C-alpha positions, 0 to 999 in steps of 0.5 A: 684236163685243166684247160677244160674249164677255161674253154667252157668259161671262155665259150660262155662269156664269148657267146653271152657278150656277142649275143648281148652286143648284137641284141643291143645294136639291133635295139638301137638300130630300130630305135627301140628301148634297150631297157624300159624306164631308163635313159636310152643313151645310158642303157645302150652304153651300159649294155654295150660296156657289159657286152665288151667286158664279157667278150674281153673276159672270154678272150682272157679265158682262152689265153689261159688254155 
């Protein structure tokens, strides 16, 4: 019963992190801006770090099951 919230949170974080990472990589590959009005390198780096952090948080939630 107590593992339900951990599974849900882990799934949400993993889906968000994976989606953000795929989206960021596709924008960088097509040389499109990740965020308008921001340095392209900084925005891609920040988005990638947020995606990896979400994936790590999702993995941590799955270890609590």
